[in-house]
C-alpha positions in Angstrom: -243.6 -222.8 -34.8 -240.7 -222.0 -32.4 -240.4 -222.9 -28.8 -238.2 -221.5 -26.0 -235.8 -224.4 -26.4 -235.5 -224.3 -30.1 -232.0 -223.5 -31.2 -230.8 -222.1 -34.6 -230.2 -225.6 -36.0 -233.8 -226.7 -35.1 -235.1 -223.5 -36.8 -233.1 -224.1 -40.0 -234.2 -227.7 -40.1 -237.8 -226.6 -39.8 -237.1 -224.1 -42.7 -235.9 -227.1 -44.8 -239.2 -228.9 -44.2 -241.2 -225.7 -45.0 -239.2 -225.1 -48.2 -239.9 -228.7 -49.4 -243.6 -228.3 -48.7 -243.8 -224.9 -50.5 -242.0 -226.3 -53.5 -244.6 -229.1 -53.7 -247.5 -226.6 -53.2 -246.2 -224.3 -55.9 -245.8 -227.2 -58.3 -249.3 -228.4 -57.8 -251.3 -225.2 -58.2 -251.7 -222.3 -60.7 -252.8 -218.7 -61.1 -252.9 -216.3 -58.3 -252.5 -219.0 -55.6 -249.4 -220.2 -57.3 -248.0 -216.6 -57.4 -248.7 -216.1 -53.7 -247.1 -219.5 -52.7 -244.1 -218.7 -54.9 -243.6 -215.4 -53.2 -243.8 -217.1 -49.8 -241.2 -219.6 -51.0 -238.9 -216.8 -52.3 -239.2 -214.9 -49.0 -238.4 -218.1 -46.9 -235.4 -219.0 -49.1 -234.1 -215.4 -48.8 -234.5 -215.4 -45.1 -233.0 -218.8 -44.7 -229.9 -218.0 -46.7 -229.4 -214.6 -45.0 -229.4 -216.4 -41.6 -227.0 -219.0 -42.8 -224.6 -216.5 -44.5 -224.5 -214.2 -41.5 -224.6 -216.6 -38.6 -224.2 -220.3 -39.3 -221.6 -220.5 -42.1 -219.1 -218.2 -40.3 -219.5 -220.4 -37.1 -219.0 -223.6 -39.2 -215.9 -222.2 -40.8 -214.4 -221.4 -37.4 -215.5 -224.4 -35.4 -215.7 -227.4 -37.7 -212.4 -229.3 -38.5 -213.3 -229.2 -42.2 -215.3 -226.0 -42.1 -212.9 -224.2 -44.5 -213.8 -226.8 -47.2 -217.5 -227.4 -46.3 -218.7 -223.8 -46.2 -217.4 -222.6 -49.6 -219.2 -225.4 -51.3 -222.5 -224.5 -49.5 -222.0 -220.8 -50.4 -221.5 -221.6 -54.1 -224.7 -223.7 -54.0 -226.5 -220.8 -52.4 -225.2 -218.4 -55.0 -226.4 -220.7 -57.8 -229.8 -220.9 -56.1 -230.1 -217.2 -55.7 -229.4 -216.7 -59.4 -232.0 -219.4 -60.4 -234.6 -218.0 -58.0 -234.0 -214.5 -59.2 -234.5 -215.7 -62.8 -237.7 -217.5 -61.9 -239.0 -214.4 -60.0 -238.4 -212.2 -63.1 -240.1 -214.8 -65.4 -243.2 -215.1 -63.2 -245.3 -218.2 -62.6 -247.2 -217.9 -65.8 -244.1 -218.1 -68.0 -243.9 -221.4 -70.0 -240.4 -222.1 -68.7 -241.3 -221.5 -65.0 -242.2 -225.0 -64.0 -239.1 -226.6 -65.6 -236.9 -224.0 -63.8 -238.8 -224.6 -60.6 -238.2 -228.4 -60.7 -234.5 -227.9 -61.4 -234.2 -225.4 -58.5 -236.2 -227.7 -56.2 -233.7 -230.6 -56.8 -230.7 -228.3 -56.3 -232.2 -226.9 -53.1 -233.0 -230.4 -51.8 -229.4 -231.6 -52.4 -228.0 -228.4 -50.8 -230.3 -228.9 -47.7 -229.1 -232.5 -47.3 -225.5 -231.4 -47.5 -226.1 -228.8 -44.9 -227.9 -231.1 -42.6 -225.2 -233.8 -42.7 -221.9 -231.8 -43.2 -222.7 -228.7 -41.3 -225.7 -228.8 -38.9 -225.1 -232.2 -37.3 -221.4 -231.4 -37.0 -222.1 -228.0 -35.3 -224.3 -229.7 -32.8 -221.3 -232.0 -31.9 -218.8 -229.2 -31.3 -220.8 -226.0 -30.3 -222.1 -225.4 -26.8 -225.9 -225.9 -26.9 -226.4 -222.6 -25.1 -224.5 -220.8 -27.9 -226.9 -222.4 -30.5 -229.8 -221.2 -28.4 -228.4 -217.7 -28.3 -227.8 -217.8 -32.0 -231.6 -218.5 -32.4 -232.2 -215.2 -30.7 -229.7 -213.4 -33.0 -231.5 -214.9 -35.9 -234.5 -212.7 -35.1 -232.5 -209.6 -35.8 -231.1 -211.0 -39.0 -234.7 -211.9 -40.1 -235.9 -208.3 -39.5 -233.1 -207.0 -41.7 -233.2 -209.6 -44.5 -234.4 -208.7 -48.0 -237.7 -210.6 -48.9 -236.0 -212.0 -52.0 -232.5 -213.2 -53.0 -230.1 -210.8 -54.5 -227.4 -212.6 -56.5 -225.4 -209.4 -56.8 -224.8 -209.4 -53.0 -221.8 -211.7 -52.3 -222.6 -214.7 -50.1 -220.7 -213.8 -47.0 -221.6 -212.4 -43.6 -220.2 -208.9 -44.1 -222.0 -208.4 -47.4 -225.3 -209.9 -46.0 -225.3 -207.7 -42.9 -224.1 -204.5 -44.7 -226.1 -204.7 -48.0 -229.1 -206.8 -46.9 -231.0 -204.0 -44.9 -231.0 -201.4 -47.8 -232.1 -204.1 -50.2 -234.8 -205.1 -47.8 -236.2 -201.5 -47.8 -235.9 -201.3 -51.6 -237.7 -204.6 -52.1 -240.5 -203.8 -49.7 -241.1 -200.4 -51.3 -241.0 -202.0 -54.8 -243.5 -204.7 -53.6 -245.8 -202.0 -52.2 -245.9 -200.1 -55.5 -246.4 -203.4 -57.5 -249.3 -204.4 -55.2 -250.9 -201.0 -55.4 -250.7 -201.0 -59.2 -252.1 -204.6 -59.3 -255.0 -203.5 -57.0 -255.7 -200.4 -59.1 -255.8 -202.6 -62.3 -258.2 -205.0 -60.7 -260.6 -202.2 -59.6 -260.6 -200.6 -63.1 -261.2 -203.9 -64.9 
């Protein structure tokens, strides 16, 4: 839950906690509940990375003394996670290899989150005006509305690509999900 004084760093830190919780929940359940929780995890990761790629990483590159070396490493980790998440999404939660892939992704995402929290977020708090971080939280709402509901490894991990290609992919993803859900519902009613 957000408050009026929550800045973008607070929100991203809260995402990290939600992501950890969702990984644990997906690991501990099965069937339809597992599928729904995994879809929630996928959507949160996609949103989180869209916000970082379009708002936070560009700021860190400009403002942090070592931003030019910290950010490319985070972007590479995010690209790897997008690819792994996309593979898991295509496999589906019932696939025998899903749980192993999920655990590998969980560990990579946890290491990535720790690196962001220590090398990027904490440093941004030290050098960026708090009012600017609050304003960025407002800008995040716009990015969230335009973000695709799942990661797209084919979209380069940078602000321009995220802002230019994210909205059309979001429309495509939502249309594809609506068709998938309608087909699933039709199958359930005829069974």
